[in-house]
C-alpha positions as a printed Julia matrix, in Angstrom:
87×3 Matrix{Float64}:
 274.72  58.25  109.13
 274.36  58.86  105.42
 278.29  58.49  104.7
 278.29  55.13  106.66
 275.42  54.02  104.25
 277.19  55.29  101.23
 280.26  53.27  102.15
 278.54  50.26  102.75
 276.54  50.29   99.52
 279.73  51.27   97.78
 281.73  48.27   99.41
 278.76  45.89   98.65
 278.6   46.83   95.04
 282.38  46.45   94.55
 282.2   43.1    96.38
 279.61  41.69   94.31
 281.18  42.93   90.91
 284.81  41.59   91.93
 283.39  38.07   92.99
 283.37  36.79   89.39
 285.65  33.89   89.12
 285.96  33.47   85.31
 288.23  35.99   83.57
 286.69  37.39   80.34
 289.16  35.75   78.03
 288.59  32.55   79.52
 287.87  29.49   77.29
 285.07  28.5    79.55
 283.34  31.41   78.1
 284.06  30.65   74.47
 282.98  27.08   74.75
 279.63  27.58   76.19
 276.34  27.03   74.09
 274.19  29.86   73.07
 270.52  29.21   72.48
 269.37  30.55   69.11
 266.52  32.78   68.71
 264.13  31.68   66.12
 260.32  32.09   65.44
 258.74  28.56   65.1
 257.96  27.72   61.37
 254.72  27.64   59.91
 254.05  24.71   57.3
 250.67  24.09   55.25
 249.83  20.56   55.39
 247.72  18.77   52.78
 245.02  16.11   53.83
 246.06  12.74   53.15
 242.83  11.69   51.4
 241.14  14.89   50.1
 244.01  16.8    48.25
 241.9   20.14   48.33
 242.09  20.38   52.19
 244.7   22.04   53.88
 245.83  23.26   57.41
 248.76  25.26   59.23
 251.18  23.48   61.31
 253.17  25.5    63.78
 256.45  23.21   64.6
 254.64  20.29   63.03
 251.54  20.76   65.58
 248.44  21.68   63.99
 246.69  25.07   65.05
 243.38  23.3    65.23
 241.8   20.18   64.07
 239.73  21.86   61.23
 240.8   21.5    57.27
 240.47  24.51   55.05
 240.8   25.52   51.48
 243.8   26.8    49.96
 243.01  30.36   50.19
 241.77  30.11   53.88
 244.76  28.25   54.84
 246.97  30.85   53.03
 245.16  33.81   55.14
 245.45  31.77   58.13
 249.34  31.77   57.71
 249.63  35.07   56.81
 247.86  36.11   59.75
 250.46  33.96   62.0
 253.18  35.8    59.85
 251.78  39.16   60.74
 251.53  38.26   64.64
 255.56  37.12   64.48
 254.59  33.5    65.2
 256.03  32.24   62.2
 259.24  32.83   60.11
């Protein structure tokens, strides 16, 4: 019984590995698009009316609705950098 189970398992393994229809040097593999892996960017946005107010944007979206001073917004950006949320 154990030998039969081992043979069936080996046959299934070989069948699953050999069912690939695309050769490794096929142009179909070379032409596929690969998604890039990049962390979202952080930018400091300056307030339109009060030039001493700032906030951090992640991919163009503000992290919250509040505005901060220059030192505070730099601390927020550095925290995001340390957490890996920004480049």
